[in-house]
N, C-alpha and C positions, 0 to 999 in steps of 0.2 A: 730388704726388698725380696719379693717372691722370685724364685729361681726361673719361673716361666716368663717373667717380664723382661723385655729388652728394649733398649732405646732405638727408636726409628725416626728417620727424618722424613717429614711430609711437607711438600710444597703446596701452598694454597694461596688464592687471591686474598688481598687485604680485606675485601668486603666479606668474604667467608669467615675470616678470623674475627672480624668485628661482630659477626653473628654469634660466634662461639663465646666471645667475651660478654656479650649482652644477654645471653640465654643460659649459660651454665648454672648460674645461681638460682634462676627461676625454676630450674628443674631439680633443685635441691642437691646439686652436685657440689662436692667440696673442692674439686679441681677441674680444670679444663680438660685434662686427660680423661677423667671419669666421664665427662659429658661426651667427648668425642668417641670414646669406647662404647658408650650406650647407644649413640647415634649409629655407629657402624653395625653393632649387633642388631639394632632395630631394623635398619634398612636391609641387612643381609637376610634376616628372618622374613621380612616382607617379600623379598625376591624369591626365597625358597618355598613359600607357600603358594598353593594354587588359588586359595581364596584369601582376600585381604581382610576378611572378617576378624581374624585374630589380631589385626593391627589397627583396625578402625576404632576410633573412640566409641565407647558404649553409647554415648549420647547420640552419635550419628546413626547407629544401628537402631536404637529405640525410636528415633525420629522417623526413620524409614519405615519401621513397622507400624507406627501410629498413623503415618500418612497412608500406608497400604490399607489399613482398617477403615480410614476415613473414605478412601476411594471406593472400597467395597460397599460401604453403607450408602454412599451417594449413588452408586450404580443400582443398588437394590431399590432405592426410591424412584429411580427413573424408569426402570424396566417393569412393565406391567406383569401382574401375576399370570401364569399360564391359563388360569380359568377365564381370563378376560380376552385372550388372544384367539381369534378365529382359527379353527382347525387347519385350514389350508395354509396358514402362515408357518406353522411348525411341522408340517408334513403328515398330519394325521389323515387317514382316509376319510373322505366325506361321506 
């Protein structure tokens, strides 16, 4: 065993432990300890960052970016070109 590893007692609700038992293998962890250690490191890293981008799944970031592009394109279709706007609307001298 690694010299830096020590046994610690942690108290948690049964429903939280049930989550550990049901998820640790789905995360490709070989032990429950590994899963808990990864979860603590992940959440600690999340709290230490100013931006959650490093911890958001890439799918969510990509979805947000594509949604932003969609909204931009939608706005460009609904806003008339400046050529068609009367000068008094955008502040040009008459």
